[in-house]
N, C-alpha and C positions, 0 to 999 in steps of 0.2 A: 503493499500500499505505499510505503514511503516513496518508493521509485515512482510510482504512479502518481502521486501528488507533485513530484519535482517535474515531471513530464508535463503535467497539466499547467503548472505555473509557467515554465518554459513556453509552451505553446501560448498561452494568453499574454504573457508580457514579453515575450522575445528575448528572454535573457535566460541564461543557466543558473540553478539555484540548487544548494545542496542543503538538505533538511538534516540536523545532526540528530541522533539518536541516543539517549542517555539511558543507560540500564543499569539499575540498583541491583547490587549482589551482596552476598554475605561472604564472610572469610572464607567458609567452608566450600562454596560453590563458584566463586570468582573465576578462578583458574579454568575450571571446566566449562563455564560458559563462553570465556573468552576464546577457549580451544575450538568449541562448537562453532562459533562465528568465523574464525579462521578456516577452519575445514570445510565451511560452505560459502568461502570468498566473500563473507559479510552480506551475504544474500544480494550482491550486486550494489549495494551502498558503498561509498569511499570509505576505507579503514580509518581514515581520520575523522570520519563523521559518525563513527560508532564510539561512544566513550563508557566504559565500565567504571562504576564507583562503588565503594563498600558502605552498606548501611552500618549505622551505630548498634551497640549492645547495651541492653538494660539488666540490671540484676534481675534474678528469678526469685519470686516470693511464693511462700505457700498461702493457702486461702485465710491464713490468720495474719498473713502481711509480713511473716518472719522470712529473712532471706535464707535461701538454700545454698549449700555448700556444694561445690563441685569436687574438692577434695578439702582435707583439714586445711584451715587459715586460707582458703580461696573461696570466694563467693561465686556461684554459678551466675552466667550471664547467657542471654539469648539475642537474636537479631531483633531489634526494636520494631520490625515490621513497616507497614504502609505509614503509620503514624510517625516514624521518623524520616520521612522521605526528603522534607524541605531543610531539615536540619543537616541531613547527610549531603543535600545538594551544596550547601554553604561550606560544610566541614571539608568536604571532598574537593573543593575548587571548581565544581561544575557550574555554579552561578557566575564564577569569574570567566569561565570559558563561554557562557552564554553571552554575557555582556560584550567580550571582546569578538563575537560573532554577530552581534547585533541582533540576536533572539528577543522577540517582544512578546511573544505568546508561548504557552506549554500547552501539551496535550498529556495529561496524565492518566495512565491506566495500569490498573493492578493485574499481576499476573492471575489472580484468582478469578478474574472476571473473562472466561474463555470466549464470550460471545462478544467482546468490546471489538468494534470495527476502528482499529488504530489509524489515526490520522484522518477519520471520517469528519468532514466539516459540517456535516446535517445534524 
């Protein structure tokens, strides 16, 4: 869909455009996701326009609000999920990248939404 959007913009405005794709991963899956994109030639999107960044982690609490331990003297942490998206965009330098590219709008889609039409302007 992103390649299609780039094509439609080019036809309408008679100029080439490259839409960046920012992909939030966690520490455990980032390398696997990056490899998947490389193995598939970034699905026709320029490599420099596909940016991967790591989401933050929060402590894990039990139902009573007490911290859970991963091991003795170490608090268990899990990825903070979609709720941490905007903080991670800032912390990982993606907002700076967006500014340098002149990005004015974002389309945000969760991986949990399998029916989402990525980049659909309607």
